[in-house]
Backbone as a chain_set.jsonl record, in Angstrom:
{"seq": "METACANAPRFSPGMILATAGVQALIESSSFEPLPYLLRHLNGDWGDICPEDWEENQSALANGNRLLSVYHVTPELTLWIITERDRSVTTMLLPDEY", "coords": {"N": [[33.88, -98.729, 196.503], [33.381, -95.296, 197.134], [35.332, -92.401, 196.48], [36.271, -89.196, 197.62], [36.594, -86.33, 195.595], [39.536, -84.453, 195.322], [39.298, -81.753, 194.755], [36.687, -81.17, 195.254], [33.864, -79.121, 195.897], [33.444, -77.494, 199.079], [31.004, -76.791, 199.983], [27.613, -76.19, 198.918], [27.03, -73.846, 196.365], [24.614, -72.792, 195.619], [22.553, -70.693, 193.549], [24.602, -68.995, 191.266], [25.652, -65.739, 191.019], [26.554, -62.653, 189.364], [27.341, -59.311, 189.936], [26.492, -56.161, 188.322], [28.871, -54.696, 187.95], [30.92, -56.67, 188.049], [30.044, -58.276, 185.946], [30.366, -56.486, 183.794], [33.165, -56.307, 183.706], [33.78, -58.94, 183.008], [32.551, -59.128, 180.477], [34.06, -57.284, 179.057], [36.334, -58.638, 178.738], [38.346, -58.284, 180.604], [38.582, -59.589, 182.95], [38.487, -62.72, 184.576], [36.478, -64.531, 186.511], [36.269, -67.2, 187.383], [38.511, -68.748, 188.527], [38.665, -67.575, 191.075], [36.136, -68.013, 192.124], [36.218, -70.798, 192.309], [38.245, -71.065, 194.232], [36.925, -69.93, 196.437], [34.793, -71.793, 196.756], [36.249, -73.97, 197.527], [37.123, -73.348, 200.009], [39.213, -71.547, 200.303], [39.599, -68.583, 201.445], [40.79, -66.274, 200.662], [41.983, -62.956, 200.93], [41.445, -62.218, 203.752], [41.115, -61.237, 207.214], [42.545, -63.084, 210.034], [40.513, -63.565, 211.96], [38.116, -63.376, 210.49], [38.597, -65.488, 208.764], [38.474, -67.684, 210.507], [35.814, -67.388, 211.277], [34.512, -68.0, 208.861], [35.315, -70.675, 208.645], [33.937, -71.772, 210.804], [31.378, -71.186, 209.923], [31.003, -73.001, 207.878], [30.186, -75.261, 209.21], [28.061, -74.377, 210.831], [26.283, -73.032, 209.212], [26.324, -70.265, 208.612], [26.774, -67.111, 206.841], [29.176, -66.933, 204.185], [32.202, -65.349, 203.356], [34.497, -64.243, 200.982], [37.473, -62.538, 200.031], [39.311, -61.207, 197.448], [42.234, -59.792, 196.31], [42.708, -58.958, 193.322], [44.145, -57.344, 191.516], [46.125, -54.372, 192.131], [44.171, -52.436, 191.697], [41.789, -53.813, 191.579], [39.468, -55.481, 193.47], [37.785, -58.363, 194.449], [34.827, -59.493, 195.87], [33.256, -62.351, 197.223], [30.279, -63.699, 198.189], [28.478, -66.074, 199.938], [25.256, -66.847, 200.758], [23.733, -67.496, 203.96], [21.847, -69.598, 203.877], [22.752, -70.978, 201.757], [21.648, -70.603, 199.259], [22.328, -68.746, 197.335], [25.214, -67.506, 195.723], [27.158, -64.698, 195.394], [29.137, -62.751, 193.268], [30.898, -59.823, 193.595], [31.864, -56.334, 193.415], [33.567, -54.38, 195.869], [32.425, -51.757, 196.124], [29.86, -52.19, 195.36], [28.418, -53.303, 197.345]], "CA": [[33.942, -97.671, 197.47], [33.513, -93.98, 196.537], [36.323, -91.516, 197.067], [35.975, -87.782, 197.399], [37.49, -85.605, 194.715], [40.35, -83.505, 196.087], [38.852, -80.397, 194.477], [35.235, -81.071, 195.405], [33.465, -77.968, 196.707], [33.19, -77.761, 200.491], [29.608, -76.446, 200.236], [26.843, -75.89, 197.716], [26.952, -72.402, 196.19], [23.296, -72.326, 195.191], [22.611, -69.954, 192.294], [25.789, -68.145, 191.211], [25.328, -64.464, 190.393], [27.58, -61.613, 189.278], [26.754, -57.977, 189.885], [26.714, -55.434, 187.072], [30.286, -54.344, 187.841], [31.676, -57.875, 187.701], [29.612, -58.661, 184.606], [31.003, -55.58, 182.834], [34.564, -56.72, 183.578], [33.79, -60.205, 182.258], [32.194, -58.844, 179.08], [35.153, -56.547, 178.415], [37.469, -59.582, 178.731], [39.421, -57.836, 181.472], [38.571, -60.338, 184.204], [37.914, -64.069, 184.569], [36.242, -64.807, 187.93], [36.159, -68.621, 187.726], [39.502, -69.229, 189.498], [38.346, -67.055, 192.407], [34.952, -68.743, 192.566], [36.671, -72.136, 192.717], [38.941, -70.916, 195.518], [35.875, -69.729, 197.445], [34.079, -73.056, 196.966], [37.172, -74.927, 198.148], [37.477, -72.903, 201.35], [40.322, -70.594, 200.315], [38.835, -67.349, 201.61], [41.529, -65.153, 200.097], [42.692, -61.927, 201.694], [40.664, -61.763, 204.902], [41.861, -61.318, 208.477], [42.426, -64.4, 210.684], [39.218, -63.704, 212.644], [37.109, -63.681, 209.47], [38.904, -66.835, 208.267], [37.906, -68.6, 211.495], [34.356, -67.262, 211.173], [34.112, -68.792, 207.696], [35.486, -72.093, 208.965], [32.789, -72.125, 211.646], [30.16, -71.08, 209.109], [30.834, -74.237, 207.106], [29.474, -76.213, 210.063], [26.826, -73.864, 211.436], [25.38, -72.474, 208.221], [26.319, -68.813, 208.474], [27.231, -66.541, 205.579], [30.589, -67.091, 203.862], [32.745, -64.201, 202.637], [35.879, -64.279, 200.511], [37.969, -61.29, 199.458], [40.494, -61.458, 196.626], [42.855, -58.621, 195.707], [43.087, -59.465, 192.005], [45.199, -56.41, 191.129], [46.031, -53.237, 193.063], [42.957, -51.673, 191.422], [40.599, -54.666, 191.508], [39.175, -56.397, 194.571], [36.558, -59.132, 194.253], [34.194, -60.13, 197.015], [32.311, -63.429, 196.934], [29.464, -63.942, 199.372], [27.473, -67.133, 199.876], [24.252, -66.603, 201.793], [23.715, -68.499, 205.026], [21.057, -70.772, 203.5], [23.449, -71.558, 200.595], [20.788, -70.495, 198.08], [22.921, -67.83, 196.359], [26.58, -67.008, 195.861], [27.252, -63.495, 194.572], [30.443, -62.148, 193.027], [30.653, -58.389, 193.517], [32.929, -55.398, 193.732], [33.263, -53.807, 197.188], [31.542, -50.582, 196.079], [28.502, -52.617, 195.007], [27.813, -53.919, 198.523]], "C": [[34.148, -96.339, 196.738], [34.605, -93.201, 197.245], [35.955, -90.084, 196.737], [37.026, -87.18, 196.481], [38.245, -84.563, 195.538], [39.878, -82.068, 195.901], [37.342, -80.245, 194.581], [34.9, -79.863, 196.267], [33.158, -78.381, 198.143], [31.752, -77.452, 200.872], [28.932, -76.173, 198.903], [26.731, -74.377, 197.559], [25.54, -71.891, 195.906], [23.413, -71.672, 193.824], [23.83, -69.025, 192.344], [25.46, -66.905, 190.392], [26.555, -63.567, 190.337], [26.858, -60.28, 189.19], [27.099, -57.306, 188.553], [28.188, -55.088, 186.875], [31.154, -55.524, 187.44], [31.32, -58.316, 186.287], [30.259, -57.779, 183.539], [32.468, -55.946, 182.628], [34.69, -58.015, 182.781], [33.557, -59.931, 180.781], [33.288, -58.086, 178.343], [36.428, -57.391, 178.317], [38.629, -59.111, 179.595], [39.482, -58.603, 182.787], [37.882, -61.678, 184.004], [37.722, -64.491, 186.025], [36.286, -66.279, 188.331], [37.236, -69.101, 188.701], [39.198, -68.772, 190.934], [37.107, -67.736, 192.975], [35.344, -70.14, 193.044], [37.428, -72.086, 194.04], [37.931, -70.776, 196.647], [35.188, -71.051, 197.781], [34.943, -74.109, 197.656], [37.667, -74.463, 199.508], [38.737, -72.066, 201.43], [39.674, -69.214, 200.294], [39.593, -66.111, 201.166], [42.154, -64.255, 201.137], [41.824, -61.36, 202.815], [41.501, -61.939, 206.165], [41.658, -62.7, 209.115], [41.082, -64.616, 211.38], [38.109, -64.046, 211.657], [37.32, -65.073, 208.875], [38.282, -67.87, 209.212], [36.373, -68.568, 211.465], [33.827, -68.068, 209.991], [34.233, -70.288, 207.978], [34.325, -72.579, 209.837], [31.499, -72.129, 210.846], [29.938, -72.306, 208.236], [30.008, -75.247, 207.901], [28.127, -75.682, 210.537], [25.906, -73.117, 210.481], [25.3, -70.968, 208.15], [26.856, -68.397, 207.112], [28.739, -66.741, 205.424], [31.044, -65.906, 203.025], [34.186, -64.464, 202.257], [36.211, -62.929, 199.899], [39.253, -61.619, 198.711], [40.974, -60.141, 196.029], [43.471, -59.096, 194.389], [44.251, -58.655, 191.441], [45.15, -55.28, 192.16], [44.742, -52.421, 192.893], [41.679, -52.496, 191.5], [40.532, -55.627, 192.693], [37.841, -57.045, 194.291], [36.094, -59.678, 195.585], [33.309, -61.246, 196.489], [31.601, -63.753, 198.234], [28.483, -65.071, 199.081], [26.537, -66.935, 201.056], [24.19, -67.779, 202.765], [22.914, -69.75, 204.666], [21.615, -71.482, 202.266], [22.602, -71.521, 199.326], [21.43, -69.665, 196.98], [24.363, -67.532, 196.738], [26.72, -65.857, 194.881], [28.695, -63.026, 194.489], [30.199, -60.66, 192.816], [31.919, -57.6, 193.791], [32.574, -54.734, 195.052], [32.319, -52.616, 197.14], [30.119, -50.924, 195.664], [27.773, -53.233, 196.193], [26.757, -53.039, 199.121]], "O": [[34.978, -96.248, 195.834], [34.784, -93.323, 198.456], [35.387, -89.807, 195.68], [38.212, -87.493, 196.59], [37.647, -83.869, 196.36], [40.043, -81.246, 196.803], [36.778, -79.288, 194.05], [35.578, -79.606, 197.262], [32.67, -79.484, 198.39], [31.315, -77.807, 201.967], [29.594, -75.952, 197.889], [26.376, -73.686, 198.515], [25.299, -70.685, 195.947], [24.272, -72.047, 193.026], [24.058, -68.349, 193.347], [25.049, -66.995, 189.235], [27.473, -63.694, 191.147], [25.88, -60.139, 188.455], [27.894, -57.823, 187.768], [28.701, -55.176, 185.759], [32.029, -55.391, 186.584], [32.201, -58.69, 185.514], [30.658, -58.28, 182.488], [32.964, -55.903, 181.502], [35.607, -58.163, 181.973], [34.284, -60.443, 179.93], [33.428, -58.23, 177.128], [37.469, -56.91, 177.867], [39.775, -59.492, 179.353], [40.321, -58.316, 183.64], [36.84, -61.77, 183.355], [38.702, -64.782, 186.71], [36.337, -66.578, 189.524], [36.898, -69.817, 189.643], [39.449, -69.506, 191.889], [37.038, -68.004, 194.175], [34.852, -70.608, 194.071], [37.267, -72.972, 194.879], [38.059, -71.421, 197.688], [35.021, -71.389, 198.953], [34.426, -75.027, 198.292], [38.534, -75.104, 200.103], [39.285, -71.887, 202.517], [39.251, -68.738, 199.241], [39.076, -65.0, 201.288], [42.771, -64.717, 202.097], [41.507, -60.17, 202.825], [42.472, -62.696, 206.181], [40.708, -63.405, 208.775], [40.565, -65.734, 211.388], [37.262, -64.895, 211.936], [36.359, -65.757, 208.525], [37.638, -68.818, 208.763], [35.722, -69.602, 211.611], [32.806, -68.744, 210.109], [33.362, -71.071, 207.598], [33.798, -73.671, 209.625], [30.628, -72.972, 211.062], [28.798, -72.619, 207.89], [29.222, -76.0, 207.327], [27.159, -76.437, 210.636], [24.859, -72.62, 210.895], [24.3, -70.432, 207.672], [27.331, -69.226, 206.335], [29.482, -66.722, 206.405], [30.353, -65.502, 202.09], [34.999, -64.857, 203.094], [35.351, -62.262, 199.325], [40.168, -62.23, 199.264], [40.226, -59.455, 195.332], [44.606, -59.572, 194.353], [45.227, -59.22, 190.948], [44.23, -55.233, 192.976], [44.278, -51.788, 193.841], [40.587, -51.93, 191.489], [41.412, -56.466, 192.89], [36.875, -56.369, 193.938], [36.876, -60.258, 196.338], [32.685, -61.11, 195.436], [32.233, -64.044, 199.249], [27.748, -65.027, 198.095], [26.971, -66.864, 202.206], [24.552, -68.906, 202.426], [23.261, -70.848, 205.1], [21.037, -72.457, 201.784], [22.815, -72.322, 198.416], [21.113, -69.854, 195.805], [24.69, -67.332, 197.908], [26.441, -66.004, 193.691], [29.387, -62.918, 195.501], [29.397, -60.271, 191.966], [32.902, -58.117, 194.32], [31.393, -54.539, 195.336], [31.482, -52.47, 198.032], [29.26, -50.044, 195.619], [26.621, -53.644, 196.058], [26.143, -53.405, 200.123]]}, "num_chains": 1, "name": "protein.A"}
């Protein structure tokens, strides 16, 4: 009998992309996005309002877009968006939207 891994993603992220701003932070070694990506994939939507949290929970079943927001530091906020068709997940800074 197969058992599900406790940390298995709740959905397929598709292709994972980082915008230029996130990529610059990674390359300068000032930011590691993997923990936030894993939170997103596991359904921890971060710092969003209760209504958006519920919208994401519904989107897992009905295939709508998923949005997570993480306040990494007072100066750094990361958004992660998975498209409704689950073809792409993008990590971006709010001013890159």
